[in-house]
C-alpha positions as YAML, in Angstrom:
chain: A
units: angstrom
residues:
- id: 1
  name: MET
  ca: [-17.16, 75.67, -37.91]
- id: 2
  name: LEU
  ca: [-18.98, 79.02, -38.24]
- id: 3
  name: TYR
  ca: [-20.63, 79.99, -41.49]
- id: 4
  name: GLY
  ca: [-18.32, 81.48, -43.94]
- id: 5
  name: ASP
  ca: [-15.08, 80.10, -42.26]
- id: 6
  name: ILE
  ca: [-12.35, 79.09, -44.66]
- id: 7
  name: MET
  ca: [-11.04, 75.61, -44.43]
- id: 8
  name: SER
  ca: [-7.43, 74.94, -45.42]
- id: 9
  name: VAL
  ca: [-6.97, 72.27, -48.07]
- id: 10
  name: ASN
  ca: [-5.48, 69.98, -45.52]
- id: 11
  name: ASP
  ca: [-8.57, 69.83, -43.33]
- id: 12
  name: LYS
  ca: [-10.69, 66.82, -43.50]
- id: 13
  name: ILE
  ca: [-13.92, 67.50, -45.31]
- id: 14
  name: THR
  ca: [-16.92, 65.22, -45.52]
- id: 15
  name: GLU
  ca: [-18.14, 64.57, -48.95]
- id: 16
  name: PHE
  ca: [-21.04, 66.75, -49.73]
- id: 17
  name: ILE
  ca: [-23.15, 64.35, -51.95]
- id: 18
  name: THR
  ca: [-23.37, 61.68, -49.28]
- id: 19
  name: PHE
  ca: [-23.29, 64.02, -46.31]
- id: 20
  name: PRO
  ca: [-26.81, 63.34, -45.13]
- id: 21
  name: ARG
  ca: [-25.70, 59.69, -44.15]
- id: 22
  name: THR
  ca: [-23.27, 61.09, -41.53]
- id: 23
  name: PHE
  ca: [-26.06, 62.43, -39.26]
- id: 24
  name: GLU
  ca: [-27.29, 60.32, -36.36]
- id: 25
  name: LYS
  ca: [-31.01, 60.85, -37.31]
- id: 26
  name: TYR
  ca: [-30.42, 59.96, -40.89]
- id: 27
  name: ALA
  ca: [-33.06, 57.60, -42.61]
- id: 28
  name: TRP
  ca: [-33.62, 56.96, -46.15]
- id: 29
  name: TYR
  ca: [-37.25, 58.16, -46.15]
- id: 30
  name: LYS
  ca: [-36.69, 61.49, -44.36]
- id: 31
  name: PRO
  ca: [-35.62, 63.31, -47.38]
- id: 32
  name: ILE
  ca: [-38.87, 62.38, -48.96]
- id: 33
  name: ILE
  ca: [-40.74, 63.88, -46.06]
- id: 34
  name: VAL
  ca: [-38.76, 67.02, -46.28]
- id: 35
  name: LEU
  ca: [-39.43, 67.32, -50.02]
- id: 36
  name: ILE
  ca: [-43.17, 66.87, -49.49]
- id: 37
  name: LEU
  ca: [-43.31, 69.35, -46.71]
- id: 38
  name: THR
  ca: [-41.15, 71.84, -48.71]
- id: 39
  name: ALA
  ca: [-43.41, 71.50, -51.75]
- id: 40
  name: VAL
  ca: [-46.43, 72.17, -49.65]
- id: 41
  name: ILE
  ca: [-45.03, 75.20, -47.76]
- id: 42
  name: MET
  ca: [-43.57, 76.55, -51.05]
- id: 43
  name: LEU
  ca: [-47.15, 76.28, -52.64]
- id: 44
  name: ILE
  ca: [-48.52, 78.18, -49.70]
- id: 45
  name: LEU
  ca: [-45.88, 80.94, -49.89]
- id: 46
  name: GLN
  ca: [-46.54, 81.16, -53.64]
- id: 47
  name: MET
  ca: [-50.23, 81.44, -53.22]
- id: 48
  name: VAL
  ca: [-49.60, 84.38, -50.76]
- id: 49
  name: ILE
  ca: [-47.43, 86.07, -53.35]
- id: 50
  name: MET
  ca: [-50.09, 85.58, -56.04]
- id: 51
  name: GLY
  ca: [-52.76, 86.94, -53.72]
- id: 52
  name: ALA
  ca: [-50.65, 89.97, -53.00]
- id: 53
  name: CYS
  ca: [-50.33, 90.51, -56.76]
- id: 54
  name: TYR
  ca: [-54.03, 90.14, -57.19]
- id: 55
  name: LEU
  ca: [-54.63, 92.79, -54.36]
- id: 56
  name: ILE
  ca: [-52.13, 95.20, -56.00]
- id: 57
  name: GLY
  ca: [-53.54, 95.11, -59.49]
- id: 58
  name: GLY
  ca: [-56.22, 92.60, -59.89]
- id: 59
  name: VAL
  ca: [-56.49, 89.85, -62.49]
- id: 60
  name: ALA
  ca: [-55.18, 92.03, -65.30]
- id: 61
  name: PHE
  ca: [-51.96, 92.65, -63.39]
- id: 62
  name: VAL
  ca: [-51.46, 88.95, -62.58]
- id: 63
  name: GLN
  ca: [-51.99, 88.10, -66.14]
- id: 64
  name: SER
  ca: [-49.69, 90.90, -67.45]
- id: 65
  name: VAL
  ca: [-46.85, 89.62, -65.10]
- id: 66
  name: LEU
  ca: [-47.17, 85.88, -65.39]
- id: 67
  name: GLY
  ca: [-49.46, 85.36, -68.36]
- id: 68
  name: GLY
  ca: [-46.77, 84.70, -70.88]
- id: 69
  name: LYS
  ca: [-46.10, 81.30, -72.38]
- id: 70
  name: GLY
  ca: [-43.16, 79.30, -71.04]
- id: 71
  name: VAL
  ca: [-39.94, 81.34, -70.69]
- id: 72
  name: SER
  ca: [-41.37, 84.21, -72.65]
- id: 73
  name: VAL
  ca: [-42.36, 85.65, -69.38]
- id: 74
  name: LEU
  ca: [-38.66, 86.18, -68.66]
- id: 75
  name: ASN
  ca: [-38.52, 88.95, -71.33]
- id: 76
  name: SER
  ca: [-39.91, 91.70, -68.91]
- id: 77
  name: PRO
  ca: [-38.56, 92.88, -65.44]
- id: 78
  name: LEU
  ca: [-41.74, 92.22, -63.75]
- id: 79
  name: GLY
  ca: [-42.03, 88.80, -65.21]
- id: 80
  name: ILE
  ca: [-38.52, 87.96, -64.15]
- id: 81
  name: PHE
  ca: [-39.03, 89.36, -60.70]
- id: 82
  name: PHE
  ca: [-42.17, 87.52, -59.80]
- id: 83
  name: GLY
  ca: [-41.02, 84.37, -61.53]
- id: 84
  name: ASP
  ca: [-37.79, 84.59, -59.47]
- id: 85
  name: LEU
  ca: [-39.79, 85.30, -56.36]
- id: 86
  name: LEU
  ca: [-41.86, 82.22, -56.77]
- id: 87
  name: ILE
  ca: [-38.73, 80.11, -57.02]
- id: 88
  name: ILE
  ca: [-36.97, 81.87, -54.19]
- id: 89
  name: MET
  ca: [-39.68, 80.69, -51.89]
- id: 90
  name: PHE
  ca: [-37.99, 77.30, -52.03]
- id: 91
  name: ILE
  ca: [-35.33, 78.40, -49.55]
- id: 92
  name: PRO
  ca: [-37.65, 79.48, -46.65]
- id: 93
  name: ALA
  ca: [-39.83, 76.46, -47.50]
- id: 94
  name: LEU
  ca: [-36.88, 74.17, -47.28]
- id: 95
  name: TYR
  ca: [-35.80, 75.82, -43.96]
- id: 96
  name: ILE
  ca: [-39.14, 75.40, -42.36]
- id: 97
  name: ALA
  ca: [-39.45, 71.83, -43.53]
- id: 98
  name: SER
  ca: [-35.94, 70.87, -42.32]
- id: 99
  name: ARG
  ca: [-36.78, 72.34, -38.92]
- id: 100
  name: ILE
  ca: [-40.04, 70.29, -38.67]
- id: 101
  name: VAL
  ca: [-38.35, 66.92, -39.66]
- id: 102
  name: ASP
  ca: [-35.30, 67.87, -37.60]
- id: 103
  name: ASP
  ca: [-33.00, 65.19, -39.13]
- id: 104
  name: ARG
  ca: [-30.14, 67.52, -39.84]
- id: 105
  name: PRO
  ca: [-29.18, 71.19, -39.88]
- id: 106
  name: PHE
  ca: [-30.39, 73.44, -42.67]
- id: 107
  name: SER
  ca: [-26.84, 74.44, -43.33]
- id: 108
  name: SER
  ca: [-26.00, 70.86, -44.48]
- id: 109
  name: TYR
  ca: [-28.09, 71.34, -47.50]
- id: 110
  name: CYS
  ca: [-25.60, 73.95, -48.97]
- id: 111
  name: SER
  ca: [-22.25, 72.55, -47.84]
- id: 112
  name: SER
  ca: [-20.49, 69.95, -45.76]
- id: 113
  name: ARG
  ca: [-17.99, 72.58, -44.65]
- id: 114
  name: GLY
  ca: [-20.07, 74.35, -41.94]
- id: 115
  name: GLY
  ca: [-22.65, 76.29, -43.96]
- id: 116
  name: TRP
  ca: [-22.80, 78.77, -46.65]
- id: 117
  name: ASN
  ca: [-19.53, 80.53, -47.60]
- id: 118
  name: PHE
  ca: [-20.31, 84.05, -48.98]
- id: 119
  name: LYS
  ca: [-16.62, 84.70, -49.72]
- id: 120
  name: LEU
  ca: [-16.32, 81.72, -51.92]
- id: 121
  name: TYR
  ca: [-19.61, 82.55, -53.80]
- id: 122
  name: PHE
  ca: [-18.59, 86.17, -54.63]
- id: 123
  name: LYS
  ca: [-15.01, 85.12, -55.66]
- id: 124
  name: ALA
  ca: [-16.42, 82.41, -57.85]
- id: 125
  name: LEU
  ca: [-18.64, 85.03, -59.59]
- id: 126
  name: ILE
  ca: [-15.89, 87.01, -61.06]
- id: 127
  name: ILE
  ca: [-14.60, 84.68, -63.86]
- id: 128
  name: PRO
  ca: [-18.01, 83.31, -65.06]
- id: 129
  name: VAL
  ca: [-19.75, 86.76, -65.08]
- id: 130
  name: ILE
  ca: [-16.99, 88.24, -67.25]
- id: 131
  name: LEU
  ca: [-16.89, 85.24, -69.68]
- id: 132
  name: TYR
  ca: [-20.66, 84.87, -69.92]
- id: 133
  name: ILE
  ca: [-20.97, 88.60, -70.87]
- id: 134
  name: VAL
  ca: [-18.20, 88.25, -73.47]
- id: 135
  name: TYR
  ca: [-19.78, 85.18, -74.96]
- id: 136
  name: SER
  ca: [-23.10, 86.80, -75.00]
- id: 137
  name: PHE
  ca: [-21.79, 89.66, -77.00]
- id: 138
  name: ILE
  ca: [-20.14, 87.17, -79.47]
- id: 139
  name: GLU
  ca: [-23.41, 85.13, -79.71]
- id: 140
  name: HIS
  ca: [-25.40, 88.34, -80.45]
- id: 141
  name: ALA
  ca: [-22.94, 89.31, -83.15]
- id: 142
  name: ILE
  ca: [-23.26, 85.99, -84.77]
- id: 143
  name: PHE
  ca: [-26.96, 85.25, -84.40]
- id: 144
  name: GLU
  ca: [-28.23, 88.93, -84.41]
- id: 145
  name: SER
  ca: [-31.05, 88.11, -82.01]
- id: 146
  name: ASN
  ca: [-32.88, 91.15, -80.76]
- id: 147
  name: GLY
  ca: [-35.50, 91.93, -78.10]
- id: 148
  name: VAL
  ca: [-36.94, 95.13, -76.75]
- id: 149
  name: TYR
  ca: [-34.71, 97.72, -75.05]
- id: 150
  name: GLN
  ca: [-36.05, 98.15, -71.55]
- id: 151
  name: VAL
  ca: [-33.34, 99.50, -69.21]
- id: 152
  name: SER
  ca: [-34.84, 100.70, -65.95]
- id: 153
  name: ILE
  ca: [-34.04, 100.85, -62.24]
- id: 154
  name: LEU
  ca: [-36.46, 97.89, -61.65]
- id: 155
  name: PHE
  ca: [-34.63, 95.74, -64.18]
- id: 156
  name: VAL
  ca: [-31.26, 96.63, -62.61]
- id: 157
  name: VAL
  ca: [-32.63, 95.67, -59.07]
- id: 158
  name: VAL
  ca: [-33.93, 92.39, -60.56]
- id: 159
  name: LEU
  ca: [-30.52, 91.59, -61.98]
- id: 160
  name: LEU
  ca: [-28.68, 92.39, -58.92]
- id: 161
  name: ILE
  ca: [-30.92, 90.91, -56.32]
- id: 162
  name: SER
  ca: [-33.69, 88.54, -57.41]
- id: 163
  name: VAL
  ca: [-31.63, 86.80, -60.13]
- id: 164
  name: PRO
  ca: [-28.88, 85.74, -57.78]
- id: 165
  name: LEU
  ca: [-31.43, 84.62, -55.19]
- id: 166
  name: GLN
  ca: [-33.35, 82.69, -57.66]
- id: 167
  name: SER
  ca: [-30.25, 81.00, -58.94]
- id: 168
  name: ILE
  ca: [-29.23, 80.03, -55.36]
- id: 169
  name: ALA
  ca: [-32.72, 78.70, -54.68]
- id: 170
  name: GLU
  ca: [-32.38, 76.34, -57.67]
- id: 171
  name: GLU
  ca: [-29.14, 75.21, -56.46]
- id: 172
  name: PHE
  ca: [-30.66, 74.39, -52.95]
- id: 173
  name: MET
  ca: [-33.33, 72.50, -54.93]
- id: 174
  name: PHE
  ca: [-31.25, 70.52, -57.33]
- id: 175
  name: ARG
  ca: [-27.69, 70.37, -56.19]
- id: 176
  name: GLY
  ca: [-28.77, 70.62, -52.45]
- id: 177
  name: ILE
  ca: [-31.50, 68.47, -51.35]
- id: 178
  name: LEU
  ca: [-32.02, 66.35, -54.59]
- id: 179
  name: LEU
  ca: [-28.31, 65.63, -55.27]
- id: 180
  name: GLN
  ca: [-27.71, 64.82, -51.57]
- id: 181
  name: THR
  ca: [-30.85, 62.56, -51.46]
- id: 182
  name: LEU
  ca: [-29.76, 60.58, -54.50]
- id: 183
  name: GLY
  ca: [-26.26, 60.46, -53.27]
- id: 184
  name: SER
  ca: [-27.33, 59.12, -49.78]
- id: 185
  name: TRP
  ca: [-29.38, 56.49, -51.45]
- id: 186
  name: PHE
  ca: [-27.08, 55.21, -54.12]
- id: 187
  name: LYS
  ca: [-23.68, 56.18, -52.55]
- id: 188
  name: ILE
  ca: [-22.33, 56.71, -56.10]
- id: 189
  name: PRO
  ca: [-21.65, 60.46, -56.62]
- id: 190
  name: VAL
  ca: [-21.40, 60.24, -60.46]
- id: 191
  name: LEU
  ca: [-24.76, 58.43, -60.69]
- id: 192
  name: ALA
  ca: [-26.42, 61.09, -58.43]
- id: 193
  name: ILE
  ca: [-24.96, 63.96, -60.53]
- id: 194
  name: VAL
  ca: [-26.32, 62.41, -63.74]
- id: 195
  name: ILE
  ca: [-29.84, 61.77, -62.40]
- id: 196
  name: GLN
  ca: [-30.16, 65.27, -60.97]
- id: 197
  name: ALA
  ca: [-28.91, 66.75, -64.19]
- id: 198
  name: LEU
  ca: [-31.66, 64.96, -66.16]
- id: 199
  name: ILE
  ca: [-34.33, 66.14, -63.61]
- id: 200
  name: PHE
  ca: [-32.90, 69.61, -63.73]
- id: 201
  name: ALA
  ca: [-33.06, 69.73, -67.51]
- id: 202
  name: ALA
  ca: [-36.66, 68.28, -67.62]
- id: 203
  name: ALA
  ca: [-37.90, 70.86, -65.09]
- id: 204
  name: HIS
  ca: [-37.07, 73.76, -67.38]
- id: 205
  name: GLY
  ca: [-39.39, 72.72, -70.25]
- id: 206
  name: TYR
  ca: [-37.13, 73.47, -73.21]
- id: 207
  name: ASN
  ca: [-37.14, 71.71, -76.53]
- id: 208
  name: SER
  ca: [-34.92, 68.76, -77.20]
- id: 209
  name: PHE
  ca: [-31.81, 70.88, -78.04]
- id: 210
  name: GLY
  ca: [-32.46, 73.12, -74.93]
- id: 211
  name: PHE
  ca: [-33.00, 69.88, -72.87]
- id: 212
  name: ILE
  ca: [-29.36, 68.78, -73.89]
- id: 213
  name: GLU
  ca: [-27.96, 72.12, -72.96]
- id: 214
  name: MET
  ca: [-29.57, 72.10, -69.57]
- id: 215
  name: VAL
  ca: [-28.27, 68.52, -69.01]
- id: 216
  name: VAL
  ca: [-24.67, 69.69, -69.68]
- id: 217
  name: ALA
  ca: [-25.26, 72.70, -67.29]
- id: 218
  name: GLY
  ca: [-26.74, 70.39, -64.56]
- id: 219
  name: LEU
  ca: [-23.73, 67.98, -64.94]
- id: 220
  name: ILE
  ca: [-21.31, 70.93, -64.55]
- id: 221
  name: PHE
  ca: [-23.18, 72.41, -61.50]
- id: 222
  name: GLY
  ca: [-23.34, 69.02, -59.92]
- id: 223
  name: PHE
  ca: [-19.68, 68.37, -60.64]
- id: 224
  name: PHE
  ca: [-18.66, 71.65, -58.82]
- id: 225
  name: ALA
  ca: [-21.02, 70.85, -55.96]
- id: 226
  name: TRP
  ca: [-19.19, 67.49, -55.47]
- id: 227
  name: LYS
  ca: [-15.66, 68.77, -55.95]
- id: 228
  name: THR
  ca: [-16.10, 71.78, -53.67]
- id: 229
  name: ASN
  ca: [-18.35, 70.11, -51.22]
- id: 230
  name: GLY
  ca: [-21.00, 72.72, -51.37]
- id: 231
  name: ILE
  ca: [-23.20, 74.67, -53.74]
- id: 232
  name: GLU
  ca: [-21.49, 78.10, -53.65]
- id: 233
  name: VAL
  ca: [-19.45, 77.69, -56.91]
- id: 234
  name: SER
  ca: [-22.38, 76.10, -58.74]
- id: 235
  name: SER
  ca: [-24.58, 78.84, -57.50]
- id: 236
  name: ALA
  ca: [-22.02, 81.45, -58.88]
- id: 237
  name: LEU
  ca: [-21.96, 79.73, -62.21]
- id: 238
  name: HIS
  ca: [-25.78, 79.55, -62.30]
- id: 239
  name: THR
  ca: [-26.05, 83.29, -61.26]
- id: 240
  name: ALA
  ca: [-23.57, 84.31, -63.90]
- id: 241
  name: ASN
  ca: [-25.46, 82.51, -66.59]
- id: 242
  name: ASN
  ca: [-28.93, 84.03, -65.44]
- id: 243
  name: PHE
  ca: [-27.33, 87.43, -64.94]
- id: 244
  name: ALA
  ca: [-25.88, 87.59, -68.51]
- id: 245
  name: VAL
  ca: [-29.26, 86.52, -70.09]
- id: 246
  name: GLY
  ca: [-31.16, 88.97, -68.02]
- id: 247
  name: LEU
  ca: [-28.60, 91.77, -68.82]
- id: 248
  name: PHE
  ca: [-28.92, 91.19, -72.61]
- id: 249
  name: VAL
  ca: [-32.74, 91.00, -72.35]
- id: 250
  name: MET
  ca: [-32.75, 94.27, -70.62]
- id: 251
  name: LEU
  ca: [-30.41, 95.83, -73.38]
- id: 252
  name: GLY
  ca: [-32.66, 94.44, -76.07]
- id: 253
  name: LEU
  ca: [-29.90, 92.15, -77.37]
- id: 254
  name: HIS
  ca: [-31.57, 88.87, -76.45]
- id: 255
  name: SER
  ca: [-35.05, 87.34, -76.17]
- id: 256
  name: SER
  ca: [-35.65, 84.34, -73.98]
- id: 257
  name: THR
  ca: [-37.27, 81.27, -75.72]
- id: 258
  name: SER
  ca: [-37.90, 77.60, -74.82]
- id: 259
  name: SER
  ca: [-37.02, 76.55, -78.43]
- id: 260
  name: PRO
  ca: [-33.26, 77.34, -78.90]
- id: 261
  name: GLU
  ca: [-31.61, 76.53, -82.19]
- id: 262
  name: LEU
  ca: [-29.11, 73.64, -82.62]
- id: 263
  name: PHE
  ca: [-26.05, 75.76, -83.50]
- id: 264
  name: ARG
  ca: [-26.65, 78.15, -80.61]
- id: 265
  name: VAL
  ca: [-27.02, 75.26, -78.25]
- id: 266
  name: LEU
  ca: [-23.80, 73.69, -79.55]
- id: 267
  name: GLY
  ca: [-22.04, 77.00, -78.90]
- id: 268
  name: VAL
  ca: [-23.29, 77.26, -75.39]
- id: 269
  name: ILE
  ca: [-22.27, 73.71, -74.62]
- id: 270
  name: VAL
  ca: [-18.73, 74.25, -75.81]
- id: 271
  name: PHE
  ca: [-18.52, 77.50, -73.99]
- id: 272
  name: GLU
  ca: [-19.78, 75.97, -70.65]
- id: 273
  name: ILE
  ca: [-17.27, 73.05, -70.97]
- id: 274
  name: VAL
  ca: [-14.38, 75.55, -71.51]
- id: 275
  name: LEU
  ca: [-15.65, 77.64, -68.53]
- id: 276
  name: CYS
  ca: [-15.81, 74.49, -66.41]
- id: 277
  name: LEU
  ca: [-12.26, 73.63, -67.19]
- id: 278
  name: ILE
  ca: [-11.14, 77.12, -66.47]
- id: 279
  name: MET
  ca: [-12.93, 77.31, -63.15]
- id: 280
  name: TYR
  ca: [-11.58, 73.98, -62.03]
- id: 281
  name: TYR
  ca: [-8.12, 74.88, -62.98]
- id: 282
  name: VAL
  ca: [-8.40, 78.03, -60.88]
- id: 283
  name: GLY
  ca: [-9.80, 76.06, -58.02]
- id: 284
  name: LYS
  ca: [-6.97, 73.53, -58.12]
- id: 285
  name: LYS
  ca: [-3.97, 75.80, -58.90]
- id: 286
  name: THR
  ca: [-4.72, 79.02, -56.91]
- id: 287
  name: GLU
  ca: [-5.88, 79.84, -53.48]
- id: 288
  name: TRP
  ca: [-9.25, 81.06, -54.54]
- id: 289
  name: PHE
  ca: [-11.18, 77.88, -53.63]
- id: 290
  name: GLY
  ca: [-9.49, 76.83, -50.33]
- id: 291
  name: GLU
  ca: [-12.44, 74.63, -49.74]
- id: 292
  name: ILE
  ca: [-11.45, 72.24, -52.34]
- id: 293
  name: PRO
  ca: [-9.49, 69.31, -50.91]
- id: 294
  name: GLU
  ca: [-6.29, 68.38, -52.54]
- id: 295
  name: ASN
  ca: [-7.56, 64.85, -53.41]
- id: 296
  name: ALA
  ca: [-10.62, 66.16, -55.30]
...
């Protein structure tokens, strides 16, 4: 199947989480080699980016862009852009590593349906983007959190380009190679989803309340990767969340923090569960997500 082709619900689809085991060259240790190579290549690419930043503006420029503490860096367009760019480097790093190890196609990291499906990704964006923006307005009205108004062309470009790419890169990282590696080892999809969600939450560096919020998000993203046999829908949900946060930061209605409050976290968790139910209902009852098998 070519990239982006639509499968009917009656076509046989290999389960995404245990997909690596279907390849002739599969061996349990090869994902570890791919991960190590990816980390090394990603570090090299990130050093190149940091070097370019240094050449452009010197030490002061690098510190102004990436010198904030934790997620506070994400309160400026340059901080978001360069932070996103460093994470986006995971995609080319994984591509190069997968070509070196040559155990399976790079496309298998994003779906078991023949590669990345752009149509599915963009369709899946519609509902969560709208609902995340609506929820963010409600949250702002309740908690009255404020930041700095900083609408600019650069910020708009960041929201439309680097934020989606960064979200997709994280999905390749956590719901792609990590989830599939765990699934191929344990052969129990639910266990793989839970473990990757814990790792996903730990990697974000939030306080205990934020950790719980990120675990729930990781479980939801993993659930959709499992049920749709690919990371397009989870990428759409991830993109919608990050886009809404970035939009409200740009408008001065939100300020990113690594220490969210309990009641705010509870509200986000309830919202995400409701959104998950809505998205799954749409996927099962309409023709939006033709890639979801009827037995999912």
